[in-house]
N, C-alpha and C positions, 0 to 999 in steps of 0.2 A: 243450222250450225250449232254444235254443242257448246256448253259453257267452257269446257277445257280448251276447245279450239279458239273461242273468243279471247280467253286470257292469254293463250299462246301468241295470237296475232297482235294483241295490244302490247305484250311484252317485247315482241320482235320489233314493232314499230318504235317503241321507246328506245330500244338499243340502237336502231339505225339513226334516229334523230339525234340521240345523245352523242353518238360517235361523230356525226356531222357537225354539231354545235361545238363539241370539244375541239375539233380540228380548226374550225373557224376562229374560235376564241383564242386558241394558242397562237395562231398567226397574228390576230388583231392585237393581242397584249404582249407580244414578244418585245422585250425591253431593248431600247437603243441607247446610244451614248448620251443623248440629251434627255432621257426620260424624266429626270428630276427638274427640268426647267419648266417654269410656269407657262411660257408661251407654247411649248410642245404639248402640254396637257390641255391647253385651251382648245386646240383643234380636236383632241380626243373627246373633250366634254361635249362639243357640238354634235358628236355622233350618238350620244346617249340621251340627249334632251329631245323632247318632242315639241314642235312648234304648235302653239294653240292661239286662237283668237278669243278675245273677250266675249264675242257673241256665240262662242261654242261652249264656254264655261259658265257664264251667268245666264242660264236659260231655263225655261220650264222643262221638266222631265216627265210630265204627265199631261194628257189632254182628256178632258171630261166633256162628253156631249150630253146636254140636257135637252131631250126631245121626247115628245109624246108622253110627258110626265114620267120619264125614265132617265136614269143616269148610267151612262156607259163610259168606261175608262180604257185608255190605251197607253202603253209605253212602247208600242211598236217602233223600232228604230227608223224605219223608212218614213212613217207618218210624222214622228217627232222631228226628224231631219228636215222634212219639207215645211213643217210648221215653224220651226226655228228660223229657216231661211226667210219665210214670209214675215215672221215677227221682226226680223232685223231690218225690214224695209218700212215698217210702220212709222207714221208721223203723228204725234199728238199735239193738238193746239195748245192746251194748257190744262191744269187742274182747275175745274170750275168751282168745286165745292167738296166738303168732307162732312161726314156725319157718323156719330157713334150710335150703335143700335143695342137693344137688349138682346140677350141670348136667343130668344125665340124669334125675334124679328130678324136678327142676323142670319139665322139658319134659313128663314123663309126667303130672304133676299138671295142667299147663296144657292137656293134650290129653284130659282125662277126658271120657267120652261123656255125652250127654244133659244138657247144660247150655247156658246162654246166657252169652256173654261181652261185656261192654261195654268197649271199648278207648278210652282217652284218648290224645291226641297225645303227652303226656309226663307225667312224675311230678307229682303234686299231694299236698300234705300232708293227712293225715286231719283235722287241726284246721280246715281250711277248710270241712269239712262237719260241724262239731261240732253244729249245730242238728238234724242228722239222727239224732244219737245220744241215747239216754236218759241215758247216762253215758259220757264218753270220758276215760279216765285221762290225766293230764298227760304221762305218759311217751310216749304215742302221738301227741301234738299235732303234732309236726313230723316224724313218720314218714311216708314217702311211698309212694304206689302209682300205677300207671298202667293197671291193668285190674281189673275186678270180674267174678267168675263167680257165677252163681246156678244151683243145681240145678233142673232141670225136674221131677225126681221129688219133691224136697223143697225148695220155694222159701224155706223159712225158713233154709236153710243158705247162707251167703254168704262169699266169700273175696276178699281184696284182695291183689294181686300187685305186687311190686317186682322188675322184671327185673334191675336193676343189682346188687342184693344177693342176688337169687334167694331172696327172702323172701316168705312168705305169712302174712297176718293173717287169722284166722278169727273170724267173728262170727255173729250171728243177725239175720235180716231179720224183724221182727215182723209186718209186714203183707204178706208175700209172697203172691201170688195166682197159683196155677198156671194157672187158666183164663185170667186176664188176660194172662199172659206168652205163652201159646200163641196167643191172639188177635192180639197184637202181631206175633208171628213169622210167622203164617200169613195175612198180608194178601193180598187178592186180586191186587194188582198188585206183589207182592213181586219184588225184583230182587236175587238173590243170585249170588255168584261163588264157584266152588270154589277153595279156597286151601290152601296148605301152610305149616307153621310153619318159620321159618328164623331161626337165631341170627346176628346181625350185630353185631360189637363187643360192647357190654354189653346190647344190646336183642334182643328176640324180635319178629319181624315176620311178617305174613301176606302171602304172595305168590300171585297168581293162577296156577293151574295151566294155564290156557288163555289164548289171546290175548284182549285186551279191546278192544271197539270203543266209542268215546265221541264225542259231538258236539263240534264246534268252534263257538265263539261270536264274535260281533263286537258291539261296543257303541260308542255315542257317549259321549264322556267330558267331564267338566268339571274345571277346575282351580280350587281354592278360593283366593281372594285372600290375599296375605300379611297384609293389614290385620286380618283376622279373628283371626289368631293373635298378632299383635303386641299387641293389646289384652288378650289373655288371658294371655300369657306374661310380659309386663313389668309391674312394679308401678306405675311412673310413666312413661307414654308420652312425657311432655315431656322426659325424660332420654334417650330413644332416639335414636341417631345412625346414619345409614346409612353404610356403608363399602364401599370397592372394593379392599380389601387382598388378596383372593383371587380370581383370575380364574375366571370360570365360575359365580360364586355371587352372589346378592343377599344382603347381610349387614347385620345390625342389632345394635346392642349398647348397653348402658348400663354403669355402673361394675361391675356384679356378674354380668352374664349376657350371652350372645350367641345370636343366631339366624341361621341361614343357610339359603338355599334353592338347591338345584342347578338351574341353568338348563337342563340337559340331561335330568334325571330328574324335576324338580319334587318332590324329597324334601326335607322340612324337617328340620333338625337343630338342637337347642337344648341349651345347656349352662349351668348355673348352679352356681357354687361354693358349696356349703353345708358349713360346718364343723360336724362332729359327731363325737363319740367313740363313740356307741352305734350298734350295727348292729341293724336290724330283723330279727326272726325271719322265717322263710319265710311263715308265715300272715299276719302283719301286712304284710309287703312286698307280697304278692299282693293283699290287700284295698286297700292304698293305691294300687297300680298300676292296679287296676280303676277306682278313683275317677278317676284321671287319664285313663284310656282313655275314659271317658264324656265328657270335655271336648274331646278332640282327634281321635278316630278318627271319620271321617264316611262310612265305607263303608256303603251302604244295605242290603247283604245281611248274611249271617252272619259274625261274627268270633268266633274261639275262642282260648282260651289254648293256646299251642303249645309253649313251652319256657321254661326259666329258666337263665340263665347265672350260676352261683354266683360265678365269679371277678369278674364285673362287677356282681353283684347286680342283674341286669337281667331283667325279665319281657318275654316276646315273645308278642304276640298276632297271629294271622294271619287274613287275609281268606279266605273260602271262596266257591265258586260250585258249586251243584248237588252239594254234599257233598264237594267236593275242594278242597284248599288251593291258593292262588295263589302262584306264585313268579315271579322275574324270569328272563330268558334268560341265566342265569349260566354262566360258564366257569371253568376252573381258576384263573384269575388274579383272579376276582371276590372282593369282600368283601361283608359285610352292608350296607355303606353304599349299595349299589345295589339293595337289596331293595324292590321295588315292591309286595310282597304282605303286608308286616308292619309293625306298630308296635312299637318298642323303647322300654321305659320303665324308668328307674332312679329310685327314690325313697329319701329318707332320712327320719329322724324329723321333719325340718323341712319336708319337702315335695319337690316334683319337682326333680331335679337334672339329668337328661338325658332327652331325647325325640328319637325319630326317627319320622316319620310321612309317608307319601305324601300329597300334596295332590290327586292325581288320583283321581277316582271314576267308576265306570261309571254311566251314567244310562239310556240308551235302547237296548234290544236291536235289532240289525239283522239277525240271522240267524234261521232257522226250524228249526234243529237237523237239517237234512237232510244237511249236510256233516259226515261222520264221519271219524275217524282210527282206524286199527287199531294197537294197541300190543302189543309182544311180551309173552309170558308171563314171569312173574317169574324162572324159572330161566334163561331166555335172556339177559335183561338182566344178571343177576348173572354169568353165564358170560362175557359180553362185557367186563364190568368187570374180572373176574379175568384175562382174556387180555391186558389192557393194563397189568397190574401192580398193580391195586387189589385187595387181599385183603379177605376178609370182615371181618377184625379191624379194618380201617381205616374201614369203612363204619359210620357212626353212625345211619343211617336210609336206607330205600329205599322210595319210594312214588310213586304216580301223583299228579300235580298239574296245574294249568293254567298254561301259560307266558304271561305278560303281554308282548305285543309291540306296539309302535306300528305302526299300519297304514301301508303305503307309499302308500295312496290318499289319506289325509287325516290331518292332525295331530290332528283331533278324533275319530279312530276308533282303537280298540284291538282287537286280535285276541287271543283266548284259545284256545290250542291245547293239548290234552292231551299230556303228555309224562311220561317217567320222570324222577324226581329222586333223586339220592343225596346224603346229607349227609357231607361230608368236612371234618374239622377245624372243625366248627361252622358250615359254610356249605353251603346247599343248592344243588347244581349240576345243571344240565341234563345228564342222563346221556348222551344221544346226542352232545351237543356235547363233553362230556368224553372220550368214547371216540374221537371223530374227532380231537381235538387230540392224543391220545396215539398216533395212528397205527392205531387199530383200525377194523374194518369195521362199518358200521351198517346194512347191507342186511338187511331183514326186521325191523328194530327200530322 
């Protein structure tokens, strides 16, 4: 089939799906007499929110198999789903000990052979999983970890790793099942990639040792109406006033809070001044932020806890597709205010104080996974970053994600393209764009 025919078919599909969605949307949002009543909008809000469980959000997003002196990583959605179901059934007796290691010793412990490693996107407090423990001493409640290893020889032996402190907590997995672990790892359709361990900044990351080929996607998208969020964010909608004080934004405020929506990105930002002298501990903050996530994040696919900004007391939850995080097409001048892949939440003891959430969600797939992109192996992308002056110590994270880009064919279509991303100064930047902006070559990347 020729290229012109492919473009015609895709264009025709876009037209048909768009027509169907427009008709559905028109019927759904047709105003009624009581549209402005809060109780009427509450029922509508339930239609756009996605029910999530904490054991689907606070979960590992990678599995690394350490076997035969090799490291193999997978983010395969079926394998991860099965592992996370198994993880949710685990019972830990207690934390028996903790120890800080030197860099070399920490790397050696992390690379021990014949174990399985569950990798979380970032640090989480042990207290968030207190229900998994028979007894968790208070001293460990806010101690954090970002990876767990279980021995395949003795699955009762479990270790929790904190990269930043190079600290390892040791405990006992009471219901470890050697046979079950091997069944999960040896799935018939397993999709593993050979990786090497690399220290970047205060984190240890796994980078593929060979080039990676991943599919590109296209989706029809919907933008959620402002009204749904006004009725949920403001206490008394009769007090809400619309403002034009800042160009490029739709703005709403009352006497104590404000909400604005970017007309270019359709990202909603909300702020409410809450006076409090007490600071929530990390466990309570994450539990409260998860409660808020349930009310405002409407992504139909997976959403995982991704990071915590201690300075801002802000929890970050990121959207995922086929096991990979979604980012914006960010450059070195970008900020997190343009992040189309994540929800940012700040809560105090009195409730939600800040929120940033994209209102655009992917609805109907338009691609068949035949169009693929080949990505450079980890050492090559890292070398290219080094060549333009970005040293390993400056890089806070490096991983493959999907770049959210509005299609040139239609404003109702978004393209998701696999790309390398590097975290610099707390912002995830498209590595290829960053290298080009700094004068580096991206041939082969």
